[in-house]
C-alpha positions as CSV (number, residue, x, y, z in Angstrom):
1,X,-30.8,-11.1,8.4
2,X,-31.6,-14.6,8.2
3,X,-29.4,-14.8,5.7
4,X,-26.5,-14.0,8.1
5,X,-27.3,-16.6,10.4
6,X,-27.5,-19.4,7.8
7,X,-24.1,-18.3,6.7
8,X,-22.8,-18.3,10.3
9,X,-23.9,-21.8,10.8
10,X,-22.7,-23.1,8.0
11,X,-19.3,-21.5,8.3
12,X,-19.3,-23.1,12.0
13,X,-20.0,-26.1,11.0
14,X,-17.5,-26.7,8.3
15,X,-14.8,-28.6,9.0
16,X,-12.1,-25.9,7.7
17,X,-13.5,-22.6,8.7
18,X,-13.8,-20.2,5.9
19,X,-15.1,-16.8,6.4
20,X,-15.5,-15.4,3.0
21,X,-19.4,-15.4,2.8
22,X,-19.7,-13.7,6.2
23,X,-17.0,-11.5,5.3
24,X,-18.4,-10.6,2.1
25,X,-22.3,-10.0,3.5
26,X,-21.1,-7.7,6.1
27,X,-18.7,-5.7,3.9
28,X,-21.9,-5.4,1.4
29,X,-24.9,-4.8,4.1
30,X,-22.7,-2.7,6.6
31,X,-25.9,-1.0,7.1
32,X,-26.9,-3.9,8.8
33,X,-24.4,-4.2,11.1
34,X,-25.5,-1.6,13.9
35,X,-28.9,-3.0,14.6
36,X,-27.7,-6.7,14.2
37,X,-25.6,-6.4,17.2
38,X,-28.6,-4.2,18.8
39,X,-31.0,-7.1,18.2
40,X,-29.4,-10.3,17.1
41,X,-26.2,-9.9,19.0
42,X,-25.9,-13.8,18.9
43,X,-24.9,-13.6,15.4
44,X,-21.4,-12.3,16.1
45,X,-21.0,-14.8,19.5
46,X,-19.0,-16.8,18.0
47,X,-15.1,-15.7,18.0
48,X,-14.3,-16.0,14.5
49,X,-17.2,-14.6,13.3
50,X,-16.9,-11.8,15.0
51,X,-12.9,-11.1,14.7
52,X,-13.3,-11.8,10.6
53,X,-16.4,-9.8,9.8
54,X,-15.8,-6.9,12.1
55,X,-12.5,-4.2,12.1
56,X,-14.0,-2.8,15.3
57,X,-14.1,-6.6,17.0
58,X,-12.6,-5.4,19.8
59,X,-15.4,-2.8,20.8
60,X,-18.0,-6.0,20.9
61,X,-15.8,-8.8,22.2
62,X,-15.7,-7.7,25.7
63,X,-19.6,-8.0,25.7
64,X,-20.4,-11.2,23.4
65,X,-17.3,-13.1,24.4
66,X,-16.3,-12.1,27.6
67,X,-13.2,-11.7,26.9
68,X,-10.6,-8.6,24.9
69,X,-9.0,-9.2,22.1
70,X,-6.5,-7.5,19.4
71,X,-6.9,-4.0,18.4
72,X,-7.1,-3.3,14.7
73,X,-5.6,-0.4,12.5
74,X,-6.6,0.4,9.2
75,X,-7.2,-3.4,8.2
76,X,-8.0,-6.7,10.0
77,X,-5.1,-8.2,11.0
78,X,-7.1,-11.2,11.9
79,X,-8.7,-11.3,8.5
80,X,-5.4,-11.9,6.7
81,X,-4.6,-14.2,9.0
82,X,-7.4,-16.2,8.1
83,X,-7.7,-15.6,4.5
84,X,-3.7,-16.2,3.6
85,X,-4.1,-19.9,3.3
86,X,-6.7,-19.5,1.5
87,X,-5.9,-17.3,-1.1
88,X,-2.4,-18.8,-1.6
89,X,-4.2,-21.7,-2.5
90,X,-6.7,-20.3,-5.1
91,X,-4.1,-18.1,-6.7
92,X,-1.4,-20.5,-6.6
93,X,-0.7,-22.1,-10.0
94,X,-2.2,-19.1,-11.9
95,X,-0.1,-16.3,-9.6
96,X,2.2,-17.1,-7.7
97,X,4.2,-20.6,-9.5
98,X,3.9,-18.1,-12.6
99,X,5.7,-15.5,-10.9
100,X,8.6,-17.5,-9.4
101,X,9.1,-19.4,-12.4
102,X,9.2,-15.5,-14.2
103,X,11.9,-14.9,-11.4
104,X,14.0,-17.7,-11.8
105,X,14.6,-17.3,-15.4
106,X,17.2,-14.9,-14.6
107,X,15.8,-12.3,-17.5
108,X,14.9,-8.9,-16.7
109,X,13.9,-6.6,-19.2
110,X,10.6,-4.3,-20.0
111,X,8.5,-7.5,-21.5
112,X,9.7,-9.3,-18.4
113,X,8.7,-6.5,-15.8
114,X,5.1,-6.0,-17.7
115,X,4.6,-9.4,-17.2
116,X,5.2,-9.5,-13.3
117,X,2.9,-7.0,-13.1
118,X,0.4,-8.1,-15.3
119,X,0.0,-11.0,-12.4
120,X,-0.4,-8.6,-9.6
121,X,-3.0,-6.0,-11.5
122,X,-6.3,-6.0,-10.3
123,X,-7.7,-6.5,-13.7
124,X,-5.8,-10.1,-14.2
125,X,-6.5,-11.0,-10.2
126,X,-10.6,-9.7,-10.1
127,X,-11.4,-9.4,-13.8
128,X,-12.2,-6.0,-14.1
129,X,-13.2,-5.4,-17.5
130,X,-13.6,-9.0,-18.3
131,X,-16.8,-11.5,-18.9
132,X,-15.3,-14.3,-17.3
133,X,-14.4,-15.7,-14.2
134,X,-11.6,-13.8,-12.4
135,X,-8.5,-15.4,-10.9
136,X,-9.3,-14.6,-7.6
137,X,-13.0,-16.0,-8.1
138,X,-16.2,-13.9,-7.7
139,X,-16.7,-14.3,-3.8
140,X,-13.3,-13.1,-3.3
141,X,-12.8,-10.4,-5.4
142,X,-15.7,-8.8,-3.4
143,X,-13.7,-8.9,-0.6
144,X,-12.5,-5.4,0.3
145,X,-8.8,-6.7,1.4
146,X,-8.7,-9.5,-0.8
147,X,-5.9,-7.7,-3.2
148,X,-4.0,-6.5,-0.6
149,X,-3.3,-9.9,1.0
150,X,-3.0,-11.5,-2.7
151,X,-0.1,-9.0,-2.9
152,X,1.5,-9.5,0.0
153,X,1.7,-13.3,-0.7
154,X,3.2,-12.5,-4.4
155,X,5.8,-10.4,-2.6
156,X,6.9,-12.9,-0.4
157,X,6.9,-15.3,-3.2
158,X,9.2,-12.5,-5.3
159,X,11.3,-12.4,-2.0
160,X,11.6,-16.1,-1.3
161,X,12.4,-17.1,-5.2
162,X,15.2,-14.0,-4.8
163,X,16.6,-15.8,-1.8
164,X,16.6,-19.3,-2.7
165,X,17.6,-18.7,-6.5
166,X,21.2,-16.6,-4.6
167,X,20.0,-13.8,-7.1
168,X,21.4,-10.7,-7.0
169,X,18.9,-8.6,-9.4
170,X,16.7,-7.3,-7.0
171,X,14.8,-5.0,-10.0
172,X,11.5,-7.1,-9.5
173,X,11.7,-5.9,-6.1
174,X,12.0,-2.4,-7.0
175,X,8.9,-2.9,-9.9
176,X,6.6,-3.9,-7.5
177,X,7.4,-1.6,-4.6
178,X,7.0,1.4,-6.9
179,X,4.0,0.3,-7.9
180,X,2.4,-0.8,-4.7
181,X,3.8,1.4,-2.1
182,X,0.6,0.7,0.5
183,X,1.3,-2.8,0.2
184,X,5.2,-1.9,0.9
185,X,4.1,0.0,3.8
186,X,1.9,-2.4,5.5
187,X,5.0,-5.8,4.8
188,X,7.2,-3.4,6.5
189,X,5.3,-2.7,9.8
190,X,3.9,-6.0,10.0
191,X,5.7,-8.7,8.1
192,X,9.5,-7.7,9.1
193,X,10.2,-11.2,9.1
194,X,9.8,-11.9,5.1
195,X,13.2,-10.2,4.7
196,X,16.5,-9.2,6.2
197,X,18.4,-8.3,3.1
198,X,19.5,-4.9,3.5
199,X,19.6,-4.1,-0.2
200,X,15.5,-4.6,-0.7
201,X,14.5,-3.1,2.4
202,X,16.4,0.0,1.3
203,X,14.2,-0.2,-2.2
204,X,11.2,-0.5,0.0
205,X,12.1,1.9,2.1
206,X,13.1,4.5,-0.9
207,X,10.3,3.6,-3.2
208,X,8.0,4.8,0.2
209,X,9.6,7.8,0.7
210,X,9.8,9.1,-3.2
211,X,6.4,10.3,-3.1
212,X,7.4,12.8,-0.4
213,X,10.8,13.5,-2.1
214,X,8.1,14.1,-5.2
215,X,6.0,16.6,-3.4
216,X,8.9,18.4,-2.1
217,X,10.3,19.1,-5.3
218,X,7.2,20.5,-6.4
219,X,6.8,22.8,-3.9
220,X,10.2,23.7,-4.1
221,X,10.0,24.8,-8.3
222,X,7.1,26.5,-7.2
223,X,9.0,28.7,-4.3
224,X,12.0,29.0,-6.6
225,X,10.6,31.8,-9.2
226,X,9.6,33.7,-6.2
227,X,12.8,33.8,-4.5
228,X,14.8,34.8,-8.0
229,X,12.0,37.7,-8.4
230,X,12.2,38.7,-4.2
231,X,16.3,38.3,-4.6
232,X,16.1,40.9,-7.8
233,X,14.0,43.3,-6.4
234,X,16.4,43.1,-3.0
235,X,19.5,43.9,-5.3
236,X,17.8,46.7,-7.1
237,X,16.6,48.5,-3.8
238,X,20.3,47.9,-2.5
239,X,21.9,48.9,-5.7
240,X,24.7,51.7,-5.3
241,X,25.3,53.8,-7.7
242,X,28.9,54.3,-9.3
243,X,30.7,57.5,-8.4
244,X,33.4,59.4,-10.4
245,X,35.8,61.3,-8.3
246,X,37.4,64.2,-10.0
247,X,39.8,66.5,-8.9
248,X,39.5,70.3,-9.8
249,X,42.5,72.6,-10.0
250,X,42.3,74.3,-6.5
251,X,42.9,70.5,-4.9
252,X,39.1,69.8,-4.1
253,X,37.3,66.6,-4.4
254,X,33.9,66.1,-6.0
255,X,31.6,63.4,-6.4
256,X,29.8,63.2,-9.7
257,X,27.2,60.3,-10.3
258,X,28.1,58.4,-13.8
259,X,25.0,57.7,-15.5
């Protein structure tokens, strides 16, 4: 707990507010937070600390801050806003600029697509499976939402580069959208100002709906054999035996089943 207090004092006294260490502490030691809020609420009386570290900051804000704050959904919007310029500065030279150069090149094939997806991969950003320093850095790599925020920034670079270059090649958008559907949902919901291009919006919406279409098609594939078997059984039950009408010499007609 004293470590968290020291971290917060450092954050608050810094001329450039950077909550990475405070957020990382809370995420890695979440079991301590309820007790800290009860026994040491003074650790959270700074608005920036409270809103950046706690997803449910709105629950404690009236008592600790004396006011209400915005309610978060599935992620911390305040933290995203604070971290965007920090993460952008961290990955500008190693990720954002290379992506922009890649798209400005105008070439698009499997190798270019693989290079784009490499830049946005978890392995490249956090160093998963590697022994040397990750692109995001050790502290940023530990934050739960750092990857999503990074990818939001990357997608914005893709959109901005396409717009600035006047390109009609939307393949980079499609490749990204198909790979990171949840990020695309978040962008459409909370960053709709990133683009008004109807083609790009349609690609994103198609990517989001694709899994649902796949599920529907899979379920239909399961049902079709049952329906066909049921239809075949019903047809057998309703089958009308062919008959032959024979006129006897006396003029009487009789029906004989044609077997």
